[in-house]
N, C-alpha and C positions, 0 to 999 in steps of 0.2 A: 597380179603384180603388171605394174604400168612395164610394155616394151621398152621404155628407154631406161628405167631404171637398172642401176648396175645388180651384181651379188652382193656387193659392199653396202650400197644402200639399201637393200632388203636385209642385210644382217643388221644394219641399223634400225631400220623399221620395229624389227621384229624386237630389239631390246630397245626402244623407247615405247614401245604398245605393250611391254609386258609386265605385269608387277604380282608382287607375292601372291594375291589372290588367283591367277589364272596359272600359277604352278602346279603338276600334281603332287597330290601328297605324298608319291614315290620318290619326285624331284626333290620336295623338300627335307625329306626324311634323309636321302642320300647326302645333301650340302649341309645337313647339319653335322651328319658322323663324319663328314670328311672337313668341315671348320675346327670343329674337336681332334680330330688326328694330325690337322697343319699343326694346328698350337702347341701340340704337346711334342711334335718332332721336332717343333722350334726351338722350346725350352730345353729338351735334352740336349739340343746341336750349339746352345748359344756358349758352349767354353770349347767347344771342337777347334783344330786348328784354322788360324784365321778367321775366327768369327770374333774374339773379342776386340784386336783387331780394328777390325771394319766399322764394332760397334764406337770405339773409342776414338775412332776418325771420325767418325759423322758428328760426336758427343761434342768432339774438341774445336769443329766447324762454329760450333755457338748458334745455330740456328734456333731459334725461338716457334714451339708448336706445340700442339693436343694431341699430336698424335702419339700413341704408345710405343716402345722396347718391351717386346713381352717376356721377355726374359729377366728383364731389370727392372720393369716400371717407369724406368727414366722416362722422360718426353722430349721430345723431337719433331722437327717439321713431316711436313706428311711424306714429301719424297724419301728425307734419309731414314725414317723410320718404315717404312714400306723396304726399302732395302734394304736395310740389317734383319728386318722380321724372315725376308725371304733368301736371304745367305743362311740364316740361319735354320729355316725350314730344311732346307736342301742340304745342311751339311752332312747330314748321319748318310742320308741316300735312305731314309725311312718313309719317305713320303709317299703319297699317292698316286698311281699312273696309269695314264689310256693308254694302253697298249696298241691299238691298231694305229695310234699315228705316236707315237714315243714321245708324248709330250704329259710332263709333270705337269698340270694344271693349276692346282690349288694352291702350288707356292709360290705363285708367282698373283695368283689373281686374288684370295684370303689376304695376302699382305697391303697390296692395294686398297682392295676393301675395306680391309680396316682402316687405317690411316685416314682415306676421305669420311668414313663413317664417322669418325669421332672427331675431324674437324666441319664437322656441316652441321655435325648432333642428330644423326639419321637414326629411326628404332632397329629393334632386331628383324624387323620383317622384310625392311628395306634393303638391311645390311645382306640378309638370306636370298634376297631376290637379285640384287647384285653380283653375289657370288655365284649364283646357282647359273644365274646369263652368261657372267664371263666365260665361266669354264664350258657352258656351251659353244662357246665362237672358238676358245682353244682350242677344246676337242675336234670340232668342224672347223679347223684351217687343217686339225691334223687327217683327219680321215680324207681329206679334199688332194691331199699329198699324194702324187704318183710315183716320186724317186726321192733317192738320199743321196742327197750331196757330200752329205759331212756335217753340213748344218746342227747345231742343237738345238733340237725344236722346240725344249721346253721355254726358251729365250724367245726363240724365233716366234715361234706361234705366240707361243704367251703372253709377248707383249699386246698381240690385240685383246686377249682374254682380259688383261687386266686395264687395258684402254677402257673397254666396254662397261667394266663394271663400274670404275671411278665413272666413267661422262654418266649412267643412269643414277650413279651416289650425286651429282651435283646436279642433276633435275633436266640435263640437257635434253634438246626433243631429236627427232630421228634425223632433222640436218646437222646439228652440233656433233654428233656421235658417226656421223659418217666424216664430219672433220676431223676428229676422233680417232677414227679409225686410220685415217688417209695421214696424219701426225704419226700417229705409231708408226709407217712404213717406214719412215725415216729414220727411226730408232730399233728396228728388225734387226737383230743377231745373235752371234754365238756360235760357238764351236766345237764339234769333237775332237778338234784336238786338243784339250786339254783334258777331256777323258782320257785320252792315248795317253800323255805324258806325269797321269795323276797329278794334275796340278792342283791346287788352291781355288786357281782358279775358276774349276768345274762349281763351286758352289757359289760362287760370287754373279752366274751368270742367270740366276734367276730373282736375283737383288737386283742386278741391272734392269731385266727387263719387268720389275713390280716397277722401280722410281721411273722408268721410261713411258708404262701404261698412265702412271697417276701424272707426269707432268704434261703431256699429249691432252689429257682431259682438261686440265687446269688450263693449257692452252686455248683449247676451241673453248672452253667457257669463256673466255676472253677477246672471242672474236675473230681467233687467227685458223684461217681457212689450207682444208687438207684436200689432196685429190680424191675425185668421189669415184673413181677406178682403180681404187687403193691395190686389190686384191688381181681383175682380168685387164687391167689396162698395159699397152702397149710396153710399158715399163713398171707394171705394176708385180708384186710379190710372185705370181705364177713365172712369170718372165723370165726377172733375176733371179728368184732362188730356187725357184726348183719347178718342176711341172706339175702342172693340180689342174683337176676339174672343179671350177667354181659351184658348177649346179649341185654339187655336194654339200655346198657352205649351206647353200637355201631348202633345200630338198625338204620340205615337210615340217617347216620350223613351227613350232610350237605345237605338234600334235608328236612329235619323235623328239626323245632326247637323249644324243648320242654319248653325253656327258656320263649318263648311269651306267654305262661303263668303264667306268674310271674303276680302278682296285685299290683297295686298302694294303699296304704293305703289311706283311706278316712279319719279314725281316728286317734289318737295318742294313743293305745289301743292295746291289743290283740288282733289278729284279732277275735277271738270268740266271744265278743266283740259287731262287727261291723253289723249284721244284728238286733239283739235288737236293737241298739240304733237307728241305721234308721228306724227302723219301729216306735219307742217310740215318737222320734222327728217327725215324720210326723204325727201320733195321735195327737200331744199337739198342734202343729200349725194347723193340721184341726179343735179343736172344744175348744181353745183358753184356755185349761185346765190350774186353778194354781192347788197350792198344796192344798190347802181344797178343790180340786173338787177330789178328788181321792181317794180311801178307800182302793184299795190294786192292787197291779203288779202281773202277774205271768209270767216267762219267760221259755219256754222250751227251754232245750239247748241238744246234741245230749252227749253221753257219754265220748269221746273224749275233748269237749267244755268245759263241767262241769268241768271236771279233769284240763283243766287250769284256770279257772274264775269263779267256782261255790261256791270257799270256802267261807267263814266269815271274812267279812270284818274288819279289824283290821288297821288302817291307823299309827298307834301309833310311830311303828318303823321306817318305809319308810313310807310316806304317797302318793309319788308320785308313787315309785314301786305295793302299794299296791293298788292304784284308778287302776291305768294299767292292773292289772291280776283282776278284782274284777267287773263282772256283775252287783254285787248291787248299786256298786257305779256308773257305765255306767249307768243304769236303772235313779236309782235319778236324775243325771247330764242331760240327756239326756231330762225327763220331765220339770223338773222346770227351766229348763235354756234353753234348745232345742237348745244344741250346748254341743259337747264335741271337743273341740281345744286347742290348748295348753296353754291358759290360766287357762283352765278347770282341770290340771292335776296340777298347781303350788299350795304346800303346804297349801297357805292359803284357797286355793278355795275346794283343799279334804277336810280340815277340819272345813269349815264351819257349821255352828251350825244346818241351815235349813237341809243341807244334811244329818246330822247324824239324826235326827229329821224321815229323811226320809225314810231309811234304812230299817227300820222293816216294814213297808210295802212292801217290793217286793219278791217274794218267788220264789225259783227255782226248775222245775219240771225236772229230768233226763228223756227223752225219749228213752228208753233203743231199740227201734226200730228205733231209727236214724241212719243209722251206719254212715251218712256225719261226718266229721270232723269240718265246721266252719258252714254248711250252709246244711239242712236247716235250719231254726229257728224260733220259734213263740210267738207272746206276746198276754195276754189279760189284758186290763184295764179294771177295776170295779170300778166304779163312784159313791160317797155319796150319789148321786139320785139312784142311782141304778143300772144303763144302764151300759151294759158289753160290751166290742170292743176289736176284737182281729185281729189280722196281722199276716202273715206269708208270709215269704220271701224267694224265691229258691235259690237266686245265689248273696255270697259275695259284696259288694259293690268295684270299682275297677279292677274285672275280668274281662274277656274279654265278658261273660255272662250280666256283667251288668258296663261293665268301666265307668270310671269317665272322663267329657268333659277335652275338652281343655282348659276351661275357670275355672273348677273346681281344676287342676292342678297348674294354675295359681296364684291362689288365694291362695292353699294352699303351694307355695312357699313362695309368700307374707307373711305369718300369720308365716313362718319357720325365712325366715329373721329378722322379727319385735324381736325376743328373742337372745338369745344367747351372746356370749362374747363382738361382735360388733354387735348390729340392725341397720337395714337397713331400711330407708325409704320406703314406697310403689314404687317410682319411680325410686331408687335405685335398689332396689330386683327385679322391669321389666328388668332394662338395664343389671343385671348381668345375669337373666333368658334370655334374648336375647343373649347373647353372649356364654353361654353353651349352646345353643340349635344349635347354629350353629359352633359348635364345630370341625364337619368335613373340615373348613376353617381355623383352625391355624394352623401356619408352627411348632408350639411349645406349650406348658400349663403355659411355666414360666410369673409369674405376672399374670395371668386372674383373680387370684381373689383380686389383690389389688385391695385399694378403692383409690378412686379419691380424 
């Protein structure tokens, strides 16, 4: 590339110059799986606290448009639909995650790309390419990051991925996409304070980023310029938000796809809970324990994971969010119910008396020598008979090193589709999954989610 080309411009050139046919089959397959997964978790999340209020707020505004709110089938303007679908997809913390960069790319890029694809009548191949490229941008922003000041990177990094995806579908050239990324810089944001306080703002932040990415692309398409050094400039992203390595953004573009490391979640909770949940369910199934058999449970977490899920479990204000970010609740559900699905994060399940009684048996140990984020992690269960069983897992379920099977992904989609504003029976869910899994054959996205 020319020496004068910034990292921002190089990213833009990559997005502008890469179409569906140039993407490796592994990237297409992964993208299709994660589109399916994202829509599934959005359907399920549509009735989570705060989500229906957000949808009503957007619809009350009265903006007409061609973009679909997935869970209801209603139409809204492209930016409003991107916001609502992004919030719905984030609500249950069941969405895919790129661990290295602490980014959930799909809940930002897929809503943004879908809303614009419907707006312009794009075909399935163009939509998939836009999602894949937007995810690559978001993940590379995460990979380039060298510190964590407390930004919520799904939103702060994700807005650039959403902007790239939307710009690609609007047919912008390299200069236009550079302007789009520059405009996205002015809308980058999101704070982990929302997570620490277990507030509903946490699930809105991905919607904000999806909406902002679409708007940035639309403004660039209208001729509004943005800075060409949005990432590495004197007052660019890495200077103002957090230190980063811009070379990581552009290294091996087109030959290495960092987004392939994005994991599909096995459980509807913070990823920091997943290894202990898996281990404890396996132990409970293998030993056929009931409540009275268990004396004490110890969960060993990394400092990073403990910061997210190790705090005191207090479900009274926001039961669902508290459960999703509690290792104490996760351990109790894993051992007492031997599962943690969508039913187990509903308010009645979170507030169940036997869970409250069991919580006191769960202790958290912080392993200061564990430099990982979500794995490895270990558990120890001591029974009333005096036996202690231990287990450890090195890789989070759903990652490349510990992937979910096709059947597990299908089962998750069925579980998700059974909840939300318009619950679907298993056969209807399977039919929708089959349609979404053949997205590249679609001439457009219109009516794809319409119920028969």
